[in-house]
N, C-alpha and C positions, 0 to 999 in steps of 0.2 A: 626679445628679454621680456620678465612677466611682468608684466602693469599692477605694481599694490600701492592701495588705498587702504587707508581707517576711518573704521563711523564710528561716529558718537552714538550710542542709544539714548535717544532722547525721548521720539514720539514713535505711530506705530508704524512708520517706515521702517527706521533704525530697527527696531523691533523684529520686523520684517523677514531682516536680513540673519536673523542671530541662523548658524548652519544648525541642521538634525548631530544627535550623536549619535557617535557608532555604536552606541548597544543600541537598539531601540526602546531599549526599555524605559531606558532614563531620557529627562525632557531639559534640558537647560530652560529653557523658552520656561517651562513651569516650577521647577527647582525652588524650593522656599527653606534649601536645606540648611543655611546660613543665617536663614533672617531670625527661621523659629528653632530656637536652641533646645525645645523639647519635643516638639510634634512636624518638626520638616524633614518635608523628602523630595530625593532625587527623580521619584516617577514619573512617567510619562502621564501626564488630564489631560485629557484633549478639551472638557470643561472648561480649565482653565485658559484655551485659549479664542474661547468663544468672550463678546461681549460681559463686563458685567451687568444686571440688570439694576432697574434703578429699585432700594427698597421698598418693600411694599408702603401704601400710605399709613396713619394711624386711622383702627375704627374711631368714627363718630364718639361720643360721649352719650352713653344712652341718655334714653328720659327719665324725668324726674317726677313720676307720678303725683310729689306734692309739692311743687313747685308751683308758684301764684300764675294764672294765665292772665295774657292781652300785654305781651309785649313788658316793655320796663315797671318797677315801682319806682314810688319815692322812697330814698334811703335820709333818713330823719340824722344821719349819724354825719351822713357825708355831704359835706356845703355846697358842694360844687354838683350835687345833682338834681335831678329835677323830673318829674311826672315827664314820661317819655322821651327827655332828654336822654341820650346815651353819656357819656363824660367820664374825662377820663380817673382810674384812683387819683389823689390827692397826696402826693408827695410833698411833707411839710420843709423838706429840706433841697428840692428841686425848684426850677423855674420855669411857667407855666408857660415862658416863649418858645418856641421853636429857635435851634443851635442858628444863629446864623451862621452863614456861609461867608469864609473870608478867604479869600484871594494871596495872601502874603500868609497862607498856611502854608507849614510841606505834605506830600498828598506821597506815601506808599504809594508805589507801582506795585501791580502786581507779578512775582515774577513768571517764567516757565513753567507752565504744565500741561497734565496729557488729562485725557476724556474723561470726566468720572464714571461712563461705561466703558474703559480700555482693559484689558484681560488680566487680570491677576494680575502675573507680573510684571506686566507693567509697570502697569503703579508702584514694585516693591520698588522697579526701578528710578521709578522715577518724585520719591520722597524726598529725595534732596535738591532736586534739581537749582528750588531759585535760590538757594545758598553756600551746596557744594559742587553742582552741577554733576555731567552723567557719572551714572553705577557701572559703565560698562562700555567697549568697546568693540567693533567686530572690522576683520580683516577681511581685506576682500584681494584675486588674485587676479587677475583679470574679469575685472568681474564676479566672480563666486565668490560667494563665503566660501571661507579656506577654515578660520580660526576666530575667539571666542575668550573675552575675557571679564567678568567682575572685580569689579572692585570699590575702596569706599571708604571712609573713615570707621575705623575698629568699633564706633557709637553706633553704625549702621548694620555690624553683623553682630547678633549672641552669641551664636556657637565660635565664635571668635574670642571674643573675651570669657568663654569659659573658658576653652585650653589654655589662654594665660595664664586664668586665675592659678592653674597646673605649676607655676612654674614663678611663685613670687621676684626670681631674678631678674628677668624681664624689664626691663628697663618702662620704668610708669610715669614721665615726664622727659620730656613731653610725648602724648599717646603716638602710635605709626598708623598711614593708614596700612590696609591692607589688601592683600590679592587674594580672595575665596578658591578664584576656579583662570583656570586655564584649558584649551582643549581644541584642536585641530580634527575636521573631516581625518579618513581613513585615506582618500583622496588625498590629502596634501599632505599628508606625514613625510619628515623627515627632507620639505626645504626648507626648514629653518623659520618658519610663520611665526610658531607659536613663544617660541623666541624673539623673534622681530615683534610683536602686540605685545609681549612684556616689558621693553626695551620701552615703545612709542607708552604706554600707561607709567613706568618708573618716571622719563621723563615729562609727561603732565603733571603727575601728584609733586615733583619734586614744584612745576612750579604753579601749583595752587599752596604754597606754605609748608610743606612735609619738610618730616630733619628724616624719616627713617621709615621702610617699608616693611611688614611682614609677611609670608607664607606660609601657610600650613601643610604641607606632602603626607601620602598615604606610601610608605616606603611599599608594604607589600601587596599593590590591590593591583589589581588589573591594567592594563591601559583605556581600557576599554568600561571598568568600574568607576575613573574617578578623573575627574575634572578638577585634582587638586597636584596633580605629576610627583614626582620625587623629586629626595633632597639633590640628585645626582645632576637634574636638568634644573635645577635652581641656582646649582654656583655654578653653570653655564650663564647665565643670565647677572650674574655677579655679585649672587646672596652667600651667608656667611649664614653656615651654620650654630645659629646661637646658640639649642638647644637639642644634644643627639639622646631623643629617647626611640624605641620600636614600635612603637604603635602611634604618640602623640610629639613628633620633631616641629620642630619650629625655626626657619630659616631667617633672615633680618639682609636688609637691603642698606647701610645709610649712607644718607640723602646731601 
């Protein structure tokens, strides 16, 4: 019997388990099609798989030839300044004393996050870690990555919001969670892994408090050219056809 394991993508280890696309011209690991509704792309971008370099340091301010030499000077309009003394700017509404540490005051704990130099796609997947949780899952069959799914709140995917704007009759409250991508490797097809992964994602989203999930299939796309699947696939996962449109259908499942 095949051993199935479903992994949440929350760090570089999980990110490294995302399987390659069936078509090498695309890459789930570098796709920002759903996150960027104007310039997003599904194309493979190898540079995105490298650590993001830190921002360049800001250039030092240019020298002022008219500035006085010899260090700090006395400012007669600043009562707290003195010759050669570095003083903080006066704040008439502030407290000169340093804030007192209060051991009884609540402290905000830092939520989970990825490294600042993590690959660009991983940074996108980690945007909601501290509030929402993971935005992606990978299904492994006998230890090998076989299927991938991307999901999350509607607010995380502007392109999904634009699709919904085409259909005012879609329920607007409460807003649904969305599944933007579901795909399997060629070797893993026809084993039911995609359906199994979608069911796991739907159960997860229900546990996070969502009352509905939507997806936006591509009816005429070639299997290797889309990770949105077809309306027929979503039907097998318990989704209903909420919007029957030749180009931009919407499927929906109430939870």
